[in-house]
N, C-alpha and C positions, 0 to 999 in steps of 0.2 A: 232548412227544410221545415215545413209546417209540423207542429207537434202532433204525433200520432195518438189516437185514442186507444184505450185499452181494448183488447179483443182476445177471444179464444181462438187458438190456432189448431192445426192438425197435430195434436199431441198424442203420442203413443202411451204416455203415462199421466195419470191425473196429478195435478200439482200437490194435492194433499199427501200423496204417497212419498214424494221426494223430500217433503218437509222444508223447513227454513234453516239456514239461509241458502240451501242448495238451489233454490229457485232463482238465484242470481247467477248461477253458472250456466251460460247459454249452451255450451257444448258438453252438457253433463253426461251424455251417453258415451263420451270418449274420455271420461275422467274416472279414475279408480275410486273405490269407496274410501280408501285410506286418505287420498288427497281431498276428497269431499269433506271428510271429518276434519282435516287440517284447516280447510277454509271455514268450516263451521266455527272453529275456535278463533281463527284470525278475523272473521267478520266483525266481532265485537271490539277489535282493536283498531279498526280503520279510523284514521284521523282526518279532520277537515283541513284541506289545503286551499291556498288562495287561488291557484290557477285551475281549479277543478273543471273538468270537461264532461260532456255527455259521451258515453261509450258509443263507439261506432256500431256495436252489436249489443242490443239489450234483450232481456228476456220478457219484458213487459211487467215485471214485478217490482221494478225499482221505485216507482211512485208509491207503492204500498209500504215499502221499507222506509221511505222518506217521512212517513207519518210518525214513526217512532223517533221522536226527538225531544230534547229538553224544552219545555214550554212553561215558563213560570206564569204565563198569563192565561192558562187554560181555565175554563169555567164550565159549569154544568147547567147554566141557565142564563137567560137574558138579564141584563143589569142596567141600573141607572147610576151614573157616577155622582158622588156627593163631595168628593175631595180628592185632589191630586197633590201629593206631598213629595217634593224632591228630597233626596238624601241630604244634599247640601243646599240649603236655601241661599241662593246667590244674592249678594247685596253689595252696596258700595263699600261697606266696612270690611268685606272679604274679597277685594278685587283681585287677589292673587289666584283665587279659585274660580276657574272659568267654565267648568263643565261638571256634569253630574253623572255618576255611574249607574244610578237607578232612580226610578220614581215609584212610589207606592200609590196605587189607585184604590181608594175606599169607595165601596158601592153598596146599594141596596138590591138584593136579589128579587127578580120579578116573580119567582115562584114561591120562595119561602119567606120573603119580606124581611130577611135578616141582613145584618151588616157583615160584609165580607171584604176581602181585599186581594189584590195580586200585585206583583212587582214587574215593572218593565225594566229589564237589565240591559246594560250596554255591552256586556261581555259574558262569556261562559268559560269558567276555569275547569279544566279537566285534569286527569292524572298525568304524572311525569312531566309537567310543564306544558303539555299541549293545551290548546284552547282556541277560541276564536272570538272575533267581534260579531255580535248579532247583527243581522241584516234587518233594517226597519221595513215593515210591510206598509205602514201608514206614514204619511209625511209629517204628521204632527201628533203630539201626545193628547190623550183624551182630556176634555175640559169638564168642569162641573156642570151637571145637568144633562150631559150626553146620555142617550139611550143606546146601548151597545148589544148587538146580538151575540149569543153565546159562541158562535163559530167564527167570530171576527178575530183574526190573529193580529198581533202587533209586532212580533219579532220572529225570525226564523234563523236557522243556521245558514251561513252564506252559500252552501252548496245546493240550495234549492233554486231551481230555475223554472218558475211556474209550476206545472205539474211534474216536471222532471226532477230526479234526485241524482246529482252528479257526485260520485264517490272518489274518482281518481283522474288519471290522465291517459290519453292515447299516445303511446310511444312506439317508435319503430324498433323492432327487435331483430337481431341477427343471432341465429343459433350456430355457435362456432366455438370449438375448444380453445382455451387460452390458459396461460399460467395463472392468470388472475381470476379465472372462473372455475367453479366447482358446482356440485348440486346445490350448494347453499351460499354461493357467492356470485355477484353480478358485477359487471363493469358498466358504468353509465357515463354519459357525456356531461360536460360542464353546463350546457344549456338545460339538460333534463334536471340536473341538481337545482338549478335556479327555478325551473318550473314547479318543482316540488316545495317551493317556499311556503312555510306555514307560520302561523302566529303562535308564539310562546307566551303563555300567561303564567307568571311566576309570583310567588308570595314570599316575603321575608317577614319573620316575626322577631321583633327586637325588644329586649327588656332593658329599660334605662333605670339603673339602681339609684339609690339616694346619694351615693358617693361618686356618681358619674355625671358628666356634662356632655351633651351633644355639641359638636363644633358648628360654627357658622360658615358652612361651605357653599351655601346657595343664596346668601344674602349679602348685605353690606353693613356699614357702621350704623345706619339708621333703621335697618329692617333685618332682624335676625331670622334666618331661614336655615334649618339644619338638614332638610331633605327636600327633594323636588316637590312642588305642589302638583295637584292633579292636572294633567295635560302637559306638564313640563318633562324634560329629558334628563337622564342621568349624565353626569359629567364625563368628559373624555377619558379621565383616568379610571372610570368605573366605580368610584366611591359613592355608594348610595347614602350612607350616613356614617359618621365617625364619632366614636364615644371616647372620652378621656376621663380616666379615674383621678380623683383628688389625691395629691401627694403632698404631704405637709412640708417636705423638704424643698419642693419647687413650686409651691402653690402660686406665689407672686408672679413668677415668670410664665408658668404653664397656662394661666388663665387671664393673661393680659389680652386686651381686645384684638391686637394684631396677631397674637399667637393662636387665638381661637378660630382663625380662618385658614390656618396652615396645618394640614394633617402630618403627624409624625408616624411614619410607617413602622418603626420599631417599638413604638410606645402605645399608640392608640389602638383601639379595637375598631378595625375598618370593616364595615359591612359592604360587600361588593355586589355589583349587578352589571350586566352588559352595558358598555357605553352607548348612549343614545336611546336606551330603553325609555318608554313613555309611562309615567305613572297613571294608572287608570282607576285606582281606588285607594282609600286610606281609612284606617280605623284606629282610634286612639282610646285607650282605657286607662283612666287615672284613679288611683286609690282615693276614695272619698275623703279620707283624712288629710290627704296631701293637697287637694284642690285649693283650699283657702291659704295654704302655707306657701305655695309656689309663687315666688316673686322674681326669681332670676329671669333675665331677659332671654336666656337660652330656651326657656319653656314657652315663649310667646306663641310660636307657631303651633305647638302641641295644644295649647289652651284654645286657640282659634278653632281647631277642628273639634275639640271636645265641646265647645260651645255650640257649634253647628250640629253635632250629634244630639245635644240636649234640646236644641230647637226642633229637630225632627221628632224626638221622643214626645216633646210637649205638644206638637201639632197632632200627633196620633191620639194623645190623651184628650185633647180638646174635641176632636171629632167624636170620640167615644162618649164623652160626657154629654155633648150636645144631642147626639142621636138617642142615647139611652133615656135622657129626660123626655124625649118625644115619644118614648114607648117602644122603640125598636130593640130587638134582641140581637145578640152577637152570634156569629158562627164560631165554632171551636177554634178555627185558625185565627180569626181576628181577636178573639179573647186571649189567645196565647201571645199575640203581638202586643196587645195593650199591657198585659202582665209584664212582659219583658221591658217595655218602655218605662213602666212605672218603677221597675227595679233600678233602672239606670238613671232616671231623671230625678236627681236628688232635690232640685229646687221645686219639685212638684209633690213634695211629701214622701219621696222615696225613702225606704228604710235603709239604715246603714248596713252594708253587707260586705263580705270579704270576697274580693275578686280573685279568682283562681285561674291560672293558666295550666290546665291539666292537673298536676300535683303541686305546682309551685304557687304560692301566694304572691299576688302582684303588690309589692310593697310600695312602689312608686308609679311607674308608667310602663305600659306595654303598647308598642306601636306595630301595626301591621301595614306594610306597604305592598300593594299589588301593582306589578308593572307588566308591560307587553312589549314585545319586539319581534321583528321578522327574522326567520332563521331558514337558510338554505340547508338542504340535507348534505351530509358529508359521509365519509367512511364510517361504517358501523350502523347506519340506518337500515331498517328492515322494510323491504318491499314485498308485495304479493300480487298475484293475479287472482281472478275469481275462480281459477281452476286449482288453487292450493299450491301454486308454484312459488313457495316462500323462500326468500334468501336475503342475504346482507350485502350491502354495497362494499365491495372490496377495493375498488379503484375508480378514480374519476379522470377521464381522458379529455383532452381538448377536442372540440368538435371536429376540427380538421383532420384529426387522427382516426376518427371512428370509421368503421367499415361502410363501404358504398357498393351497391349492387349495380348490375349492368343496366337496370332501369333508372339509375340515378337517385335511388332512395338511400339516404344516409341514416344509419342506425343511431338510435338514442341509447340503447342498452344492448349488451352482449350477454347471452346466456349460454352455458355449455350445451352442446348439441345432445349429449347423452342424458341430460336431466329429464326431458319428457319421457324417454324410454324407461329410465330407471324408476321413475315415479308413476308410470302408467297414466299420464294425463296428456295424451296426444291431442286433446282439444286445442292446445296452444298452437299447433301447426295449422289447424283448420282456421282459427282466428287470424293467424298471420297471413295465410293464403287468401282468404276472402277479403281481408283489408287491402292487400296488394291489388287484387282484381278490382275492387271498388275504386282504388286510386287510378287504375288504368282507365276505367270507364269514365270517371270524373275528368281526367286529363283530356280524353278524346273529345268530350263535350266542351271543355274549357278552351281548348286550342282550335276549335272549329273543324276538327277532322270529321265530325258527324254534322251533317247539314242542320241548320237551325230548326227547320220544320219537322225534322225527324228526331230531335234530341229527347223529347219527352218519351216517345215510344221506345227509343234506344235504352234509356235508363230503366224504364218500366220492364222491358224485356229481360234485362239482367236481374232485377229484383224478383221477377216472376220465376226465373230459373232457381234462385236460392230459396225464396219463401213465397210461394204462390198466394197464400192467404193475405200476406202483407201487401203484395202487389194489387190484389183485388180491392183491399181497403183504400189504397191510394187512388185507384181508378174510379171507385165509387164516390170518393170525396171530391176529386178534382174533375168536375164535369164540364167546366168552361175553358175556353182557350186562354183566358186571362189567368186563371188559377194554375193551369198547366205551365204557362210561361214563368209564373212566379216560382213554381217548383223547380224548373230548370235553372233559373238564376240562383236559387238557394243552393242547388247542387254545385254550381260553379264556384260559389263563394265558400261553402262549408263542407262540401263533400257529401257522401251518401251515408245515411244512417238507416239501420234496419232492426226490426224486432224479430228475434229468432228464439222462441220459447224452448225450454229444455226438452229433449227427446222429440224433436221435430222430425217427422218422417220424410221431409224433402231433402235431407242431407245424406249423401252417400259418396263413396269413392268414385263412382261413375260421374257424379256431378262435378267433382273437382277436375277430373280428366277432361270433361266436356268444356268447362270454363277455361282451362289452360289453353286448349286448342282454339276456342272461339275468340279469345281476346289476346292470343299470342303471348301468354305469360310463360316464359322459359327461364330455367335456371342458368346461371353463368358464374364466372369467377368473381370473387369478392375482393375488393381492394381496400387496404387500410395502411396506416403508417405506424411504425414502431419507433419509440423515442430511445435513443442511445444515451449512455451516461453523460456524454459531452453535450447533450441537448440537440444534436442533429437528428433528422428524421430519415427513416429508411422505409422505402415503399415496399409493401408486401402484396403480392397477388396470389390468391389461393389456387391450388390445382383442382380442388374439388369445387363443383358449382354449388351455388346456394341462392336463396331468396331473402329479401328483407321486406317485412310488412309490419303493420301495427298490432300492438297488444295493449289491453287495458290494464294499467298498473295502479295499485293502491298503496298508500303509505300507512304502515302499522305503528302503533304507539310504543315505540322503543327509542328513546333518545340515548345515544352513546354516553352522554355526560352522566347518566344515571348509574352506569356500571364501571366506567373507566376510572381507575384510581392511580395515584402515584405509588411508587415502590416505597412504602412507609410501614413502620411497625409501631407508630405512636399511640394508637388507641388499643389498649389491652386491658384485661381484667386483672384481678389480684393474683391470678395464677399465670400471668404473662401470656395469655392466649388472645389472639386478635378478636376484637369485638366492635360492635357499632356504638359510636358515642351517643349518649343520651342528653348531652348538654346542648342547649340552644345555640350558645355562642360558637361551639365547634361546628355545628351544621351551617350556621349563617355566614361564617367567614370564608367558605370555600364554594366555588361554583360546581364542584364535582362531588360525587358520593364519597363518604368518609369511611365506608366499610372496607377493610383490607380484603383482598381476594383470598378465598379459602377453597379447599377441595371439598366437593360434596360427595354423596354416596356414589353417584354414577362415575365421577372422575376417579375415585379410589378403586372402584371395581375395574374400570378400564385399564388403569395403570398396572394394577396387580395382575390382570389377565395377560397383559402384553409383556411386562418386564419382570414379573415375579414378585413375591412378597418382600424380599430383601431390598430391592430397588425401590419398591413402593414405600416401605417404612422410612427409608432414607429421605425420599423426596418430601413426604408428608411432614416428617420431623423437621426438615430443613426449612420449609416454607411456612409452617404454621404452629407446630406443637412444641418446639424447643426454642426458648428465648435465647439460650446460649448460642445455639447454631445460627439463629437469625442474626444475632449481633456479629458473629464471626463472618457470616456472608456479607453483611453490610460493610464491615471493615474492609473485606477483600475488594468489594466493588468500588470502594472509595480510594483505596491505596494501590491496587494492582496496576502494573504498567499496561496490561491489556485486559480490562475488565470483562470484555465480551468473550474472552477465551480462557476462562478459569478452568483449571483441571480439578482442583479440590480446595477445601477450605481449612485443611489441617485437622479435621475431626473424623474419627472413624464412625461407622454406622452405630456401633455399640455405644459410643459416647453420646451420639445424638439421641438415641433411645433412652439412655440413662438420664439425660437432662430434660426429657419430655415432661412438661408440667401436667399434661393430661393423664399420662401414665402414673406419675407420682401421686396425683390426686386420687386416682382409682385405687392405688395400693393403700393409701391412707384410709379411704372409706371402707375397704374390705377388711383391713386390720381392726377397725372399730367393731366389726361384727364377728371377729374370730377367724378370718380367712387370710392366708398369706399367698400373694401372687408372685410366682417365680418367673424369671425371664427365661426365654428360650435362647439357646446359644446363637450368637450372631457373628459371622465372620468379621474379623478385624480388618476391614478394608476402608481406604479413604475414598 
């Protein structure tokens, strides 16, 4: 369908009153204020996905929200380019490096006549591993001498489609109670999980100490490569880089050429990444005192990248010196860039300085590897509608098992039927119903049920019933037979899209009843298949009738890998309480978060309210506060004949409380200021 222009519709409430991002909720009049606030919070967490689609129903404000994006190329004036500097200057001597993650464009401002710059970046790294590859707006990079207008864009997020801003996917939803569905849990199909594929941009920071050598896992006898070069993939075993410490007892054998190409899983420090992930950026920082001393071939690749970094720094300094000799002044941003380059570019008179990674001095080498890979969503991912219907994926079914309506529409997602009522956001039902009617109208045109010469009027009549102002806009724009035929062909191919602003006065219960009769949209039994433990399928036909229509879904920024941890008690403080590790090697070695699960204030309050204080103190002591109890539980889990059916661990609640490190520390601190903390009597129960 042709892209609609922005327009003001028959609004009952001014957009300024509802605020942002409520302006994205097209059925806002049917959404409670609590759910609106929920979406206000969720809107900032919406992530970019690869298969983003235009919503079937839009509010007209999407394009305005699309202007709020990361744009490293933004400028406040027209410019003339004086130099384009790639981060990695590609040459024959560095033939392993075949791509550049960014270009620095140095320019002279047309208004202030000062030297400025911007970066054209290949990717955008976001929180929790989310990110995206930038979409190039222009086919080529700027060249020296080019005159560029201030509003010329070079990159955008990939969910921009011309003036449209696509945030999620249209997915067929079935509202039906299931064991796997609750107010906060959804069932989705395998195909929907694949459609929500997104790009993960992750970064590993690796410190290579003086007594450590990187292994030759990506090279050969003549070319020592210890990690994948930019554009190359991680090995099938997932080893990004392997580090081996010097051991005087086995030095001769550990560091033989053939041994340096074989990782030892029980001995080496293996930094892992998803197999097949592609390296998109590399940063190498070497202590200036070590650069001239490094002669070992295992550092060849690191030195290559360090030399390329220096070439970039030197190129920036050259431009600065050339333009300042000509009398140009620097903008503050470009002055900061030059200062940074001078600090790092030792061969251009840079002063000796101490490189620091947070609090730690870089004694030898620090390596940053940025990689990207595609990730389908799985259990634990969080989805939301623009109505605030937020929940977590609890199960993923095969497509052939998903519910099918009597209209032949197969569901992509199952949401419990009570959720819209409990949360007072019935706009979901309106969206589902109108999507279904739009599908019926589209199918009647596509199958030729409606005569060709009547198709345009037929579609326009339906749109006029739902949103008269939008129908008028289409009629005024498509004044010729040729344009109207193109519109019908677009409907056949892509379906019907509509702009329905919030609080639009054309929507009512009478309208929905009218549409259901006019287009013969009736409810009927829903058919789906249940998988038995033996793998067989059992056909289920519901007694209650239902409908299946589309709903616009958004992916929120929560990766399960950030919170799922193994059952471990390895990272503890001096008081044997679980803690988050602060060592880089501990974080780098595992793909999952390393913080043990602990009970927060809400969990403690809920447990105490439900089970009472005695049960609460036993659970909290057993799982977090008593190292003795945690050891006993771990021992039982490892040695019991039926670990999933433990009755007790052989410790009373009193013993668990007495061995609580937190309580012991509290007693010690109070004694120091003259107070004695006495225990309350606790029943001696296992």
